[in-house]
N, C-alpha and C positions, 0 to 999 in steps of 0.2 A: 663536421661529422666527427663523432667521438670514436674512441678505440673500442673494439669488440674483443672479448676474451673468449678462449676456447679451452676445453679439456677433453681428455681421451680416457675412456674406460672400456674394457672389453672390446678393444680395437674399433670403437666407434667414436668419432669426433662429434662433439656438441658445442654449439655456440650459445652464448648468452643472448637470449631473445626476450621478447616482452613477457612470455610466460615464466621464463627463468627469473627475470628481474622481479616479477611479482613474488616468486618464492623467497627472494632475498629479504623481503619484508617479514615473512614468516620466521626465517632463520635468525634475523637480527634480534628477535624478541626472545630467544632461547639461550641463555648464557651457559647452559649445562650440556650443550650438544657434544662437545669434546672433552668433557670433564674427565680428568685422569689420563687422557691420551698423551703420551710423551712423544714429541716431535723434534726431529733434528733438521734444522734449516741450514743448508750450505750455500752460501751466496757471497761473492766477493764485494758486493755493493752494500754499504752500511745502511742506506736509506731502505733499500729492499728488505734487509733483515729487520730493521725497526718496524716497518709496516707489517711484515709477516708476524713478528712477535706480538704486536698490539692486536692484530686480527685474531690470532690463535688464542691469546690469553682472554680475549673478550668472550670466547665460547668455552672457557674452562681448561684449555689445554696447557701442558707444561712444554715450554719450548727451550731448546738449546740452540745457540747461534754459533755459526763457524764462518769465519771470513775467507777460508781457503779450503781447497779440497784436502790438503794434507792435515790440516787441523780437524776438518770434518771426520776424517777416518779415525784419527785419534779420539775424538768425542764419541763416535759410534762405538768403538771398542770399550770405552770407559763408561758409558751410560747406556743402560737398557732402554731403548726407545721402540716405539710402536711403528714408526713410519719415518722416511726421510723424504724431505723436499730438496731436490738437487738442482741448482742452477747448472746449466750446461756450458755456459761460456765463462770460463774463468782462466786466469793466467796459470802457467806452469802445468797444472794437472787440470784438464777440463772435467766436466761432470760425467762424461761417458767413461772415461778412464777411472775416475773416482768411484763410479758404480761398480766397475769391474773389480777394483781393489777391495771395496767393502764386501762384495760377494765372495771374495776369497778368504775373508777372515774366519776364524773358528767361531766367533760370536754369531755371524750370519749363518754359517753352516749349521750351527746348533739351533738357531731360531730365525728362519728367514722371514723378513718383514718386506712390505711394499716400499719400493723407491720410485718416487714420482719425478719426472722431468718438470722443472719449475723455470720457465724460460721465456725470453722475448722472441725466440725463434718461432716461426710459424710451424705448424704441425708438419706441413708438406716438406719443409726444409730438413726436418729431423726424423721423419717417420721410419725410415730404414734403419737409421742408427739406434733409434729407441728399441726397435725389435732386436737388432744385432746385440745390443748390450743388455737386453733383458729388463729394461725399465718397465714398471708396472702400470704407468699412466702418464698423462700429460696435463699440465696446468699452464696455460698461456698467461703472460704478463702483458698489460695490466690485467688484474683479476677482479672479480667481485667476491665479496665475503661469502656469499651463498655458494658459488661454484667451488671455492676452496674447501669449505666445510663439507659440502656434499660429496666432493671427490675424495676427501680424506675418509669420511664415514664409509663410503662404498668400497674403498680400497681395503680398509681394515676388516669390513664384514666379509669380502671375498676371501680374505686370508683364513678366516675361521672355518 
């Protein structure tokens, strides 16, 4: 039995099911869905960063990679991004604390953007902390391209 991915938007958790997988075929044919969207991916796992970068660039996004929360915060301040994908389980500073620190920056205060939990934790494990730290959504790993792209688009549209 394969792994199933989940994501959360508007406080509703959605699973990738047959209907959603069918949508992924539609998504995979459109290389401009994320054209011009600047995304900061913070994850201490180099393989996860590589997969995310390849997935995002396939749909036209510009991605910035960070291997630690500390570096991710620096990159957030240095680069004007549209959304952050935040791994929650990282050494030293976890994704929850990193989210809190990003939200305290003047850059975030001047231009609040969505920060999505991007994690192997199940939603039930982190639901309360996601609310407490004000994360804007949830993407469970492993993920499908469709659910990452659709969650990013929906999050950015909600901000507008």
